[in-house]
DOLO-813066 format. One record per residue: x, y, z of N, C-alpha, C in turn. Coordinates in steps of 0.1 Angstrom, whole numbers, plus 5000, padded with zeros to 4 digits. Atoms other than C-alpha are relative to their C-alpha. Layout:
DOLO-813066
XYZXYZXYZ...
This chain:
DOLO-813066
499049964990687167977145499849955013500350054987687667847179499650115009500449894991686068037208501050015011499050004989688867947232501350044994498749945006691968167224501249935006498950054995694267957245500649894991499450095010696867737226499449865003500450144998695867377220500949925009499150094993697167097242500749924991499250085009699866887228499249884995500850115006698366627204500449875005499750134996698166267212501149934991498950065008700966027200499349954986500550045013700565937163500049855000500150145002699465577156499449984986500450025014699165447120498749945000501550055001695465397112500049874991500250115008694165087095500150044985500049955014693765297063501550024996498649985004697465387063500649874998499550135001698465027068499549934987500650055012696064927040500650064988499449925012697565197017501449954998498750055002701065067024500049874994500050145005700264707017499650004985500450005014698464806984501150064991498949945008701365036972501249904998498850095002703964766979499749874994500550135006701964486964500749984986499550055014703664296935498949984991501150025009700264226922499450124995500849885003698564556923500950114996499049905004701664776918501249934995499050085005703664536897501250084994498949925005705664816882500850085010499449924990706664966915500050144999500149865003705465306906500050095012500049894989706165616928498650055003501449934998702565746922499149935010500950084990701065466943500250045014499649974987702765606973499450155004500649864997701165966970498949995010501150014992697965856984500349955015499650054987699665657012500550125009499549894991701565957025499050115002501149904997698566177021499249965012500750054989696765967046500950015013499149984988699865977069500050145006499849864995700166357070498750065003501249964995696566417071499649965014500150054985696266197102500850075009499049934991699366357116499650135004500349874997697966697114498550035003501549994997694266627121499850095012500249924988694666777155500250154998499749855003695967107139499150044988500749985012693067117114499650144997500449875002692467487119501350094997498849935002696067587112501149934991499050075008698167317095499349934988500650065012697367217059501149914993499250085008698866927039499850034986500049965014699867037004500849914991499150095009700866766979500450074987499449955013703066846949499850165000500249864999703167206961501250084993499049925007705067476941500650095009499249904993707767636962500750074989499249935011709067916941500550135004499449874998711268226941499550094989500649915011709568516923501050054991499249965011710968636891501150105004499049894997712668956903501149945009498950054990714468776932500849894992499350115008715268476909501050064991499049945009716868706884501250065008498949954991718868866912500949895004499250124995720068526924500849954988499150045011721168426889501150104996499049905003722968756884501149985010498950034989724868686918500949904994499250115005725868366903500950034989499349965011726968496871501350095003498949914996729068776888501049915007499050084992730668506911500849924990499250085011731668296880500950094994499149915006733168606865501050065009499049964991735168676896499750145005500449874996733168996904499149995012500949994988731269116935498650054996501349955001727569176937499750085012500349924989726769466959498650045000501449965000723169506969499750145003500249864995723669856983500650094990499549905009724970016951499050104997500949895002723470356948499750024985500449985014721570426915500850114995499349895006723670746912501549974997498650045003727070556910500149984986499850025014728470566876500949884998499250115003730570296860501450015006498749984995733770456872500149975015500050034986732670426908500049845001500150155000731870056901501349934997498750055004735169996884501050015011499149974990736970146913499949895011500250124990735369886937500649874994499550125006736169616912501649995001498650005000739769716910500649975014499650024986739969696948500049865003500150154998738969336947501049924992499050065009741569266920501350075001498849904999744469466934501249944995498750075006746969196924500049994986500150025015745869206888500750124993499349905008748069396863498950094993501049915006746069696852500450044985499849985014746269666815498850064994501249945007743869836790499049894997501050115003742569496781499149965012500850034989741469416816499050115004501049894998739969756820498850004991501050015010737969716789499049885004500950124995736669376802499250045012500749964989735769526834498850104997501049915006733869806816498849934994501150075006731869566796499249925010500850074991730969356826499250095010500649914992730069666846498750064992501249965008727769786817499049905000501050115001726169446814499249995014500850004987725369456851499050115001500949895000723969806848498749984992501250035009721769696820499149905006500950104994720569396840499250075011500749934990719669626869498950094994501149915006717769866846498949914995501150095004715869576831499149965012500850044989714869456866499150125005500849884996713669816875498950024990501049985010711769836843498949895001500950114998710169496849499150035012500849974987709069606884499050114998500949895004707669926871498849954992501050055009705669746845499149915008500950084991704369496871499050085008500849914992703169776894499050074990501049935009701469946864498949904997501050115004699669616854499049985012500950024988698369566889499250125003500849874999697269936891498950004991501150005010695369906859498949895002501050114997693769576870499050065012500849944989692569756902499050104995500949905006691070036881498849934994501150075007689169786861499049945010500850054990687869626892499150115008500749884994686669976904499949995015499950014985687869926939500650125005499449884993688770196963500049975015499850024986690170176997499350105009500549884992688370497007498549975002501450024999684870337005499649975014500450044987682870277037500049855003500250154999682569907030501349955006498850064993684969717053500750095009499349914992685970007073500049945015499950054986687169897108500049855001500050155000687069537097501449954995498750045005690669397096499949904988499850105011691469217064498849994991501250015007688069287049500149994985499850005014689169367014501349984995498650015004692669267012500149904988500050105012691968976988499450074989500649945012689869196966501050094993499049915005692969416962501249914994498950095006694969106949499449904992500750105009692668946924500749974988499350035012695068946896501049895001499050115000697168646887501250064992498849945006700768746879500849884993499150095007702868556853501450015005498750014995706168436866500949924991499450095010707968306835501549975003498650024997711468346850500249965015499950044986710668226885500949875002499350124996712767956902498949915007501050094995710367656908500549885005499750134995710667366930498649935005501350054997707767116934500349875009499950124991708266886965498749935000501250094999705766596969499250035013500749994987704866687005500450145005499849884993704467027022499150015011500949974989703067097056500150165003500049855000702067467057499150055012500749944989701167667088499250134994500849905007698267897076499250075011500949924991696668177097499050084993501049935007693368337088499050075010501249944992690468547101498749984992501250015007686868537092499650124993500449895008685668757065498650065006501349954996682668997074498949944991501250045008679268887063499850084987500249925012678568987027498850105000501149905001676469297019499550004986500450005014676469316981500249874994499950135007676369046955501549974997498550015002680069116947500749945013499550054987680769066984499849865002500450144998678868746985500949904992499150085008680968596956501450005007498750004994684068706972500149925013500250084987682968557005499949854998500250145003681868226990501149934994498850075008684868166968501149985010499050024989687068197000499549935012500650084989684867987022499950085013500349924989684268287044501450035009498849974992687968317055501050084992498949925005690868557048501349955005498650054996694268387048500950124999499149895000696868647057501549965004498650054997699868437066500249854997499750135003701468117055501549985002498650045000704867947062500149855000499850155001706367607057500749955012499550084988706967357085500749884996499450125005707867047065500049994985500050035014709066967030500549854998499650155001709166607018500049974985499850065013710166416987499949855000500250155001709066066977500649944987499450065011710765826954499449855001500550155001709765466942500949925009499150094993711165196964500949924990499250095009713964976950499349884996500650115004713164666933499849895012500350104989711464406956500749884998499150125003713764146940501250005009498849994992716564276962499649955015500550074987715864026992500750075012499349934988718464207014499850145001500449865000716964547006501250104999498849925000720464676998499850134992500249885008718964946974499350115007500849904993716965127000500750135004499349874997719565377012500350094988499849925012720465486978498750064995501349935004716765546969499650115009500249884991716265757000500950114997498949895003719565946992499550084988500549935012717966036958499050105004500949914996715166196976500650115008499249904993717566376999500650104991499349925009719366516970499150114994501049905005716166676956499650105011500449924989715466816991501050125002499049894999718667026989499450134992500549895007717067246962498850055007501249954994713767266980500250075013499649934988715367367013500650144997499349885004717467626995498950104996501149915003714267776980499350045012500749964987712567767013500750125007499449894992715067987030500250124992500049885008715168227001498650065001501449954999711268257004499750055013500549974985710968267042501350045007498849954995713768487054500149995016499950014985712768467091500149855005499950144995712768087091501349965004498850044995715367937112500249854998499950145003714667567103498849954993501150075006712467327084500249855001499850155000711866957087500049954986499950065012712966767057499749855000500650144999711266427050500449934987499650085012712866177025499549865000500650145000711065857015500349934986500050105011711465566991499149895002501050094996708265376992499750015014500449994986707465287028501350035009498849984994711165357038500350155000499949855000711965707051501050045012499149934989714365937071499550145001500349864999713966287083501150085006498949924994716066587095499450145003500349864998715766927110501150084993499149935008717567147085500050155003499749854998718967497094500650064987499649935012719867757069501549964997498650035002723567687074500349864996499850145003723067317067499849994985500250025014722067377031501150044992498949965009724767367005499650124991500249905009725267666984499549944986500650055012723167626952500450084988499749935013724167716916498650024994501449975005720867886905499949984986500050015015721767856869499749854997500250145002721867466872499249935010500750074989719967406904500849895007499150104995722967196915500850055012499349954989724667226949501550014996498549995003728367336948500649885005499350124997730567036949500650005014499350014987731866926984499350065011500749934989729167097004498749925004501250084997726466817005500149915012499950104989727966597033499350055012500649954987726766827061498549984999501450015002723266827047499549855003500450144999723066447044500249945014499750054987724566387078498950045010501149964991721566557094498849905000501150095000719166287084500249895009500050114990718266027110499049894995500950115004716865677101500149895011500050104990717465507134501449924999498750084999720565287144499949864994500250145005719064957134500249984986500050025015718464997097500650134993499649875007719365367089498750064993501249945005715765427080498849945007501250054993712165377093499149944990500950065009709465167078498550045004501349944998706065327075498949895006501050084994703265167097500549925011499550074988705565027124500150095011500049924988705765137160501150105000498849905001709265297154499750114992500449905009707965487125499050095007501049924993704965607145500650105011499349934989707265717174500750134994499349905008709365927148499050104996501149895005706166097134499550075011500549944988705066167169501050115004499049904997708366347175500050124991500249895009707966547144498850085003501249924997704466647154500250085013499949944987705266727191501050105000498849914999708666887187500250114989499749915011708367077154498850064993501449945005704667117142499350075011500749944989703267187175500550145005499549864997705667477183499750104990500449905011704867627150498750065001501449964998701267647158499950085012500149934987701667767194500750135000499249894998704368017190499950104987500149925012703268157156501249974991499150055011705368117124501150094998498849935004708868227120500050155004500049874995708568537141498850094996501249945005705068617128499350065012500749944989702468807149499249905008500850094991700768647179498650044999501549975002696968617177499550075013500749944990694768827198498549974998501450055000691068727207499150125002501149904998688168957202498749925005501050074994685668807227498650054995501349955004682769027215499649954987500350045013682968937179500449854998499650135001684468597186500849964988499150025012687268617161501450035004498649964998691068617160500350124993499449895007692968927153501649985000498550015000696668927143500750134997
C-alpha cells in the first residue's frame, strides 16, 4: 500500500517497447506464424496492456480471457423477460407476491385492449400467467436453496462473526465468509480476450492462528473488496497476408466489434452504476476503439445472444480508427498516441475518482493503510 494518499500524477505517454515491437513482428511473421493464428497475438497484447497499466500497478489489473458473466438468477430473469416479450406480454418487476392470476390477467388485458375477449384468448393468457408464476416460484426456491447451501458451508467452517478475532479491523474476515464456490450452470457467460479491471483492496491484519496464516498467505496479504471493468477487448486473427492491399482488415476488425456487443451488454447488466466502458477491437496488429455508453449497446436477445436486427449501426459508428486508414497499426506512433488517450482520459479517471460511483478512499496515517 502506498504511504501517500494523494492521487497519482497522470502517467507518461505510452510508447511501444522493444518487446511489443518484437512480439508484433513475431506474430505477423509468415515463417513463424505461417497459419496466421489468433493465439500468437495474445502475448503481444498482453505486453501492450501490461505496459499501458504499469503506472497503475496498485489498482489496475490486466485480465486475459476473463469470464464476464451474469449470475444464474439474473440470467433466468433476463431470459424470462425475453420470452414474455416474444409472447407479447409484459414483465413487471414490481408484482406483489400476493397478486393472484386474476390480477395479472387484468393487467394483461389492459395491454391488449384491442383484442377480442374470447374464451380461447383468456385460456391462453391464463396458461401464460401460470407459467410465469411457476418460473417465479422456481427462482425463489433456487434462491432459498442457495442461501441454505451457503449457510451450511459456513457452519462447517465453524465461523462466527461474534468472535473477538478481527474486531475493529475492516474487511478482516470477509473472505472467510465467502469461501464456498457456487455453481452457475444457467449463467450467461461471455469471455472477452482482454479486460482491464479496476481493483480496490486493503491489507489484511497480520495472522494470529494457523488458519489465519493460510487465509493471509493464499490472498497475498490483501483483501479485495471492489472491482469494476474499465476496458473490454476482443482479438481476431488478421486477414490473409496475401491481400496486398489489406482489403480484408476492416471486415476482420468488424468481426471483433460484433463480439463486443454481447460483452458490453453483459457489462452493463453486471455493473449497474457504470456509465461507459472502453471497447477495443483488434485483428492482428490492426485495431480500433470506442467509448461505449449503455444507450449505445443494441438490445440483446438473451436466448440467442444476438442483437436485435437494425440496432447495431449506432454501436459500430462509435469506433474510431483514424481518418487515414480507418484503423491503427500496433507499434506505430499513431497507435501509441491513441493508447495514451485511452490511458489518460479513461483509465486514469477511473483510478482517481473511484469506480462507477464507488466509495472514495480514506487514509489511516497511524496504521498506514487505506480505508474505503
